[in-house]
C-alpha positions, 0 to 999 in steps of 0.5 A, a space after each residue: 457645429 463647424 470646424 474653422 479652417 487652418 491649413 497647418 493645424 486644423 486637427 490639432 485635435 487628439 483604461 479601459 473598462 467598457 460599460 457593457 458587461 458580457 453577461 448582465 447589465 448592471 442595475 441603473 444608479 439611483 437619481 441624485 439631484 445634486 450630482 454633477 452628471 445631471 447638471 443642465 438636464 432633468 435628473 430623471 432623464 439623465 438616469 434614464 439615458 445612463 440606464 440605457 447606455 449601461 444596458 446595451 449589449 456588447 458589440 461583437 463583430 460576428 454580426 452584421 449591424 444595421 440602422 433601425 430607427 434612431 439606433 444602430 443595432 445588431 441582427 437581434 435588434 439589440 442597440 449597439 454603441 460603437 466605441 472606436 478609434 481612428 487610424 489616422 496617419 497610416 494610409 494618409 499622412 497629414 503634416 501635423 501628425 508628423 510635426 510639420 507646420 505649414 501645408 501638410 498634404 501627403 504629396 508635398 510631404 513625399 516631394 520633400 522626402 524625394 528631394 532629400 533621399 531620392 525616388 527609390 529610397 522614398 518608395 522604400 520609406 512609404 512601404 516601411 510606413 504602411 508595413 509598420 504604422 498599424 500592426 496586429 499589436 496595435 489592434 490587440 491593444 485597442 481591444 484590450 483597452 476596451 474599444 470595440 471598433 476602429 475607423 480606417 481612413 483610406 487613401 484612394 491611390 492605394 486602391 486605384 490609379 489617379 485619373 491622370 495616370 489611367 492607361 485607358 481613359 474611363 477605365 479603372 486600374 485596381 491596385 491590390 496593395 490597399 485591398 490587402 492591407 484592408 484585408 489584414 486590418 479586418 483579420 486583426 480586428 476579427 481576432 479581437 472581436 472588433 468592428 471596422 468602419 471603412 472610411 474614404 478619407 482621400 477621395 479622387 481629386 480631393 473633396 474640399 479646400 482643407 487640403 491636408 485631410 484629402 491630400 488634395 493638389 489644388 493645381 489639378 481638378 478636384 472631386 467636384 470639378 471633374 466627373 471622372 474623379 466622381 466616377 472613380 469614387 463610385 467605382 471604388 465603392 462598388 469594388 469595396 462592396 464586392 470584396 466585403 459584402 459578406 464580411 460582418 466585421 465591417 460595420 459600415 461604409 463611410 463613403 466620403 470624409 469631411 466634404 468642405 466645398 462651397 458649391 453656390 459660392 467660391 467665397 464660401 470656401 468650406 461649404 459652411 454657408 451652403 444651403 443647397 448641397 445638390 452635388 453632394 447629395 447627388 454623389 451620396 445617392 449615386 454611391 449608395 446605389 452602386 453599393 446596393 447593386 451588390 451589398 444590401 446589408 452593410 450600413 452606409 454612413 454619410 457626412 454633410 458639408 463643412 467637415 461633415 456637419 452641414 446637412 442643409 439640402 442633403 436630406 430635404 427630399 428625404 433619405 434615399 436608403 433605409 440603412 443610412 447613418 448620419 455622421 458628424 464630427 466634433 472639435 473644440 466646442 462645448 460638450 453638453 447636449 446643446 452642442 449637438 442640438 442640430 444633430 439631434 434635430 436631424 436624428 428626430 426629423 428623419 428617424 435615423 441614427 447618429 454617429 460621431 465619426 471623429 472627435 478628439 484632439 482636446 484634453 482628457 476632461 473634454 473627452 470624457 464629458 463628450 463621451 458622457 453626452 454622446 452615450 447618454 444619447 445613444 450615439 457611438 463615437 470614434 476618437 481621432 487618432 490612435 497615434 501621432 507625434 503629438 501627445 493627446 492620443 493613446 499612443 505617441 510616436 517618439 521620433 529619433 533625433 535624426 528626424 528631428 534634425 530633418 524637421 528643423 531643416 524643413 522648417 528653416 531652423 537647421 542645416 540640410 542633412 546629408 542624403 545618408 543622414 536623412 535616409 537613416 532618420 526617415 527609415 528609422 522613423 518608418 521601421 522603428 519609431 512608429 511601431 507600437 512597441 516603441 511608442 509612448 503610451 498614455 493610459 490617461 488618454 484611454 481612461 478618459 475615453 473608456 472609464 471616466 465618462 461613467 465613473 466618478 471615482 479617481 483611481 491612481 495614475 501610478 501606484 503611490 506606495 508610502 513605505 514604513 520609512 516614507 515616500 516621495 511622490 511625483 506631483 505630476 502623478 495625481 489621480 486619473 479622472 475628470 476635472 473636479 474629480 481627480 483634480 480642479 484646473 480653471 482651464 480644463 479643455 479647449 472649447 474656444 472653436 479654434 485648434 490649440 492646447 490651452 489646457 496644458 501648453 507644454 504638452 508634457 507627460 499627461 493630457 489633463 487640464 493641469 499645466 505641466 513644465 519640464 526640467 532637468 529633474 522631470 516634469 512638474 506641476 506649473 503655476 497653480 492658480 488660487 483654488 486649483 487642486 490635485 488629488 492623490 490616492 496613496 497606499 500606506 504600509 504603516 499607519 501613524 503620524 507623518 510629516 508632509 512637505 509639498 516641495 517646489 517653488 514658493 507659494 502657499 498650499 493647503 492639504 486635505 487628508 482623507 477629507 479632513 482639511 489642514 491649515 495652509 502651509 508654505 511650499 517646502 515647509 512641513 506639517 504633521 499628518 495622520 495616515 491610516 494603514 492602507 488606502 488614503 486620499 491626499 488633496 493639495 490645493 493652491 492658496 496663493 503665489 502660484 506655486 510650482 510643485 515637484 514632489 510630495 514628501 511623506 516621512 515618519 514624524 518620529 524618524 526611522 522605521 516603525 
């Protein structure tokens, strides 16, 4: 898999039940030849893979992890699946996470802020950003939802000076700020039994031509252009190993994120056609050796060229360490086993574990299908990212109106704010908006990662209770679950190979493959195509006859109540339905006219309370 370059939006990419119980593994389910879960593979193989995934022991950060054959295991040799989330946007900002179009390197974002509020206030902004973007409450929530690990994308400048600022050439100046913040994160994770993966996301000089992800300044030498930058990277990992060599809560060292560089040809901008990758292998080998001088226990995680996916030449001479894990990244492509055939072939050839170190920025249905495939193959994963201004992640930053005006100015769509206005907006963003207690929460996204991959049920998105005098149910509050289980939509995910949000262009309310639209009365389901449907689980206080009206813009729908079909009816017309006391299911399917749906009205058929 490769990721196409897009300077402004390459990463427009994005509950809570672990399948691993603490006491005993559940019995493996019987094989059903017509279940959608086994489509495309043999039923017996699928059942075996599912059984393996369900019998894994729960990950607990009190034990060192290691590579053993094709699995990551704990100290007793028991397989561990890392189910993680990446903390992108904290130590390293990317423009799209802040709502910016165009080039979005952190150093250019910083310069924009300096131009508005000056250097001193900009320093205050970045201190507040680092203090508030991730806190213990975020990590507590990650654990409560059911994730067992977090991946920390590190910017080297929080740990050491850039090469150009070193007072003594060839020596390294260490900065305590980055190490202290890493210590804090590990402490929060340990309190919750979580693992931490250390990820060098921005290497000295920058490791590729996708500038945003490593905060690279193309006017200065890259990681590959200057040996001093590579020396600094190796020295940083040696220092990190010294600090964390005895810390079992650190799962491993992800030593360089997403290299993307054409070593043989500058025309191969992101290294996707590279066949040799000799400089990359050399740096990976050298960095591993530096770590092993100090730390023999921690996993070393390596990534190929072309955003982590091109391993040609990297392993041709064989693995150089017996505790390596191969990481790959996955965005905007298919979700079946065939989509990772190259990675599986690498694993088989070199008898090494795989880890999906980054994936996300897609629909809930895509998340669910991807996790199902990964865990069926015994592969752990890390969702990218935990939060940003956009919506397809567990948490969403809701920016204050003043910051929206700052964005409008930066995008050439509004007047320049005064220094005081800009300072207030930016400091409110950094001290209030990004904090977890002020973030919007998206339980549908968490559900897609952690429950839906192994559960074909569709629990309610919200409690839909029908009292004796009836109820109004918002059409957007259909059940949780994958496409074909909780709803059916003809465009349920983005598998185009390019970034985008085709599954729900409005980016409102939910991240499922159902088109939603906004309005003065709140979000609604928009332009349902023929054959698309929505499922609602409802709890009825008193069983009996009710009148059902599907309200919205003109069109024709048909309903199923507890599996029983009803005749098609026009939107806004009523028809009689029979509901049982307690739990019921209601499915609404579009027949014609591309209706918009706002609410489902259920009223007693004979009026009044019963």
